[in-house]
N, C-alpha and C positions, 0 to 999 in steps of 0.2 A: 131952050134953055134943055130940054129932055134927051135931046142928042149929044150936046155938048158930058150932061151925067154919064150916061151910057159908053162915052169915048173913057174918059174918068175911069169907070169899071173895070173896064177891059185892060188899060193900063197898069192898073191896079194888080189884076189877077195874073196879068204876065209878070209881073217883078215876083211874085208869090211863089209861080211856078219855077222861076229862075233861083231864087234863094232853096228850094227845095230841092230842086237838080243838085245844085253847088253841095247842100248838106249832104244828099245821096251819094255824090260822089268823091267826098272828102270821108262820109263814112268805109265806104269800100277801100280806100288806099292805104287809110290807118285802121282797116279789121284787121290785118295779119301782124302788126304791131302792137296792138293791146295785149295779147298773151304774154309778150318777150316784157312788157313795161312792167307788166302786171307782178311776172315772175323774177323782174330784176330791179324792183324795189329794196330800199335802203332799209334792213330791219336790225334791230339792235338786239345783241344777245348776252354783252356784260358791258357794263361802263361804269369807271371810276373817276372822276376829274376828267381829266385829259386823256386816261388810256379807254381802250375798247376794244371790245372783238363785236364785229359784224359782218349780216350780210349784205351784200353789195354788187349790182352789175357788171359782169365779166367787161374787163378794160378790152374793147375789141379796137381802139384804134383806126389806121387805115387800111388793116389787113382785117380778113373773114376770119373768125375765130370760132375753132371747133367747139362743140357743146359738152361740157364738163359729165361724166359720170356721177350723176347728181340724182336722188340722196345717195351720200355714202355710209354704211355703216361701221367704224372704226371704234373701238372703246377709248374711254382714256386712257386705259394702261396704255395700248396700240399709241394712242399719239404720244406718251409722255415719253416710251422707251424708243420712238422715233427720235423727237425732237430733244429729249435729253441728249444723245448720244454725239450731236452734231458740235462739232468746234469749227473754229474758225483761227487764221494765224495772219498776222502781220507780216507781209514777205519782205520790208526794211529789216525788221527787227527780228524774225524770225519767231517771233513768243507767239505761244497757243493760249486760249481762252475758249471756256465753253461759251457755245451760242446763248443759252437760256441759262438763268440760275435757278436754283429749287423755288423758288418764292412763283419765280415767272411761271413756271412750268406747272406748277400748282393748278395758277387760273387759266392757263393756256390749255389744258389738255381735258376738261370737263367743256369748256366753251367751245373749242374748234369741236371738239365729237358732237356738241348738239349742235352747231352750226352744219356740220356737212351732214347730218343726219336729217336736217331741214331743207337743206340748199335745193332748186331748181338747179337744172342742166345750164341755165344762163345766169346764175349768180356763182359766187366767191366769199370765201370766206377771210374778213381781212382784221387785221389786229396793229395795234400801239401799245407795247406793254416796257413799262418803265423799272428797271432795277438796280442793282448795286452792281457795278463792271468797273473796277481798280487794274490800272496798270497797262492798258492796251490802248484804247483810241480814247479813253475818258483820263486826259493828264491833269487836268484841274478840276477834276469834280468827281463825285461817287455814281450820283445819279443820271442814270443814261438813257435813253430811248432806243426802242427797236420795232421798227414796222415791219410788216409783210403781208402779204397774199398767198392763200393757202387752198386747192382745190383739186378734188381727185380724177384724173384722167388717166383712158388706157393701161389702169392697173396701178398705177402709182399716185402717190402721194406729193403733189408738185409744192413747192416753195418757192416763192421769190422775195426776195429782202430787198424792201424800201432803203430806211436808214438801219445804219448798223452803230448800238453804245453810241452813239451822239449824244451831246452835254442837254439836259436838260432842263426849261428853266420854266418854273409853272408861272411866271408871270406874265409869261409873252402870251397875246391874242392868236387862239386858234384861226378867227377868220382871218388873221393877217399871214399866221404860219401855222399851215395845218398840217397834220401828223398824216403824210400819203404812203400808200402802202406799196410794194413792188408793183413793178409793172412786168406786161409780157411783150409791149414794144421796147427796144432794145435803144438807147440811146446811148450815142459815142461818147468817150469821158471829154471835155475840153483841152485845150494847148497847153495849158499849165497843171492838169489833173493827171495824177497815174492811171496807166490804163486798168489796172488790176490792184485797188486800193486794199483788198484784201483777199482772203479765198478761203473756202470749206478745206476742212482737213479730210484728206483722202480715206476710205474705209468702206470695206463690206458694203451692201445696200445700198448707197447712193452713187448717183451717177450726176455728174454735169450736164447743164441743158445745153446741147450745142443746135443752135439756129443759125440756120447756112452756114457760112463757113464761120461763124463768130462764136466762142464758146460761153457759155453767162457764168462768169464767176458768181453772179447772184441770186443763182437760180439752179437748184436741185431738186432732183426725181426722186422721192423715196420708196424702196419695197415692202410693201406693207407686211410680209409673211413674219409672223408671231415668232414662228421656232428660230427665223435669221435672227432674229433684234435678241431674241432670250442668248443663242447663242454668242452674241456680238457684247451682249453684257457680260456673260459669265468670262468673256478673253480680256473686256477690260478690266474686269473685276481682279482678273488673275494678275495683267500687265500690271496693277495698280500696286499690288502685293509684291509683285516683287519689286518693282520701283523701290518700295517701303522698306523691303527688305533689304535692298541696294543701299540704298540711303543709311540706315541703321547700319551696317557693318561698315560703311566709309567713314559713318562718325566714330565708332567704337574705334578704327585704326588711324582716325585723326587723333583721338584722346592719347592712344597709345604712342602713336610718333611723337606728341606733344610732351608725355611723362617721359621717352626716352630723350629726347631733345633736351629737357631740362633737367636730367641726370647727367647726360654728357656737360652743358655746361657747368653745374655742382663739381664734376671731377675736376674740366678745365681750370674752374677758380681754385679748387683745392692745390692742383699742379702751382700753378702760376703763387699763389701763396707759398709753398715752399719754397719755389726756385729763387721769390724773393728774399726768404730766410738763410737760404744758401748762401746765397751771394751776400749778407750784409756779414754773415760770420765769415766768408771770405776776406772781406775790405777790411774787419775790425782789426786793431792791435792787440796781437798776443798777449795773454793776460798772465800774470806770475801764478804760478800754480799754489793754489791753496793751501796752507798745513795743517791739515788734522790733528787738532790735538786729542789726543788717549784723555778716557775719562778720568778723573784725579787720583782713583784709588787705583790702578793700574800704573800710573804713574808713578808713584809715592813705592808699591810694592817694589816695582820692579828696579828703583835707585836702590832701595835697603838690600834689596838681593844681589846687585853688583858690587854694591861697598862691602857686602860681607865678603865676596868672592875674590876682590882686589885686597883684603886684609889677609886674608889665607895667603893668595900666591905672595904677599910680603913675609908673613910669618913663616913660611916656608921656603923663604930665601928663593923664590921662583922670579924675583921681581927685585929691583933695588928701590931704596927708598925714594930716590928722587922721582924713578917711575909712580912710584905708587901714587906720590902728592901730585903729582902733574894729573894722572888718569883721575886723581879723586876730585880734583878740582874741577875737571873736565865736566864730571859725570853733577856734580853740585851746578855749574853753570847751565843745564840742561833744566834746572826746577823752573 
């Protein structure tokens, strides 16, 4: 009996040693991963319903991703200057629209600045923001969502867009339809999809990411130099004012042209009216000239004077009696 108990104790001790060795081995294996896991945990910076700005682990995929240059200190003003100048174009319709609205920038500038300042080298700032974008990619809706991934690396602010101005349906279950940010891993478009559904508008301080032989239309790198963005902002403002002045001048020219056209049409109408009147006069039968009767007083005085002269001519025997009577009767007939 005692021998049996001794055997049981030895077996139990061996099991304990085996478990302890396994725990030690696992601890050694995962000890190097714990800092990264802690550094890459998801942290919320801002959230409103489905919208968010947060810190989350780098999307490493199958490739080794270099660590970011985090934490990075970029002021909210710098973030706004860089993100606020970005524009996107629909190649099919050649229509340009700003990437972010003013209300979206008001949220992103503070949240992204805070996120970059507190991120570890193995964390990215990701976001999903909803704004009003009309007419480019949002055909039947106003509220649209844009998602992306932001990180600072090799002296550049990197932005990878996931969704761009896509229709936002607040009734969708985000567990089934999550707002995924952009990814470092390139996914080739499917056969029915365009190779470049949209593109960033080229401008100073912005470079498209070249990933091997592939030019990433959804990934740009921005130079953080404040003076550069100050100059770009001034250039855009001047261009906007020039365009506004040109539009006003064109509007004035169009208005003046419309007024000239209206005056020309009025003159043409008057000429046509005169032509019609002239044609009517030519086609109308000739009318007998109207006899204008002199005033009654002038007619009576004139007849009296003529009768006296006629009588004087007869008395002086310058005309015969028959001539006198005939002429007298003619004068009286005109009364």
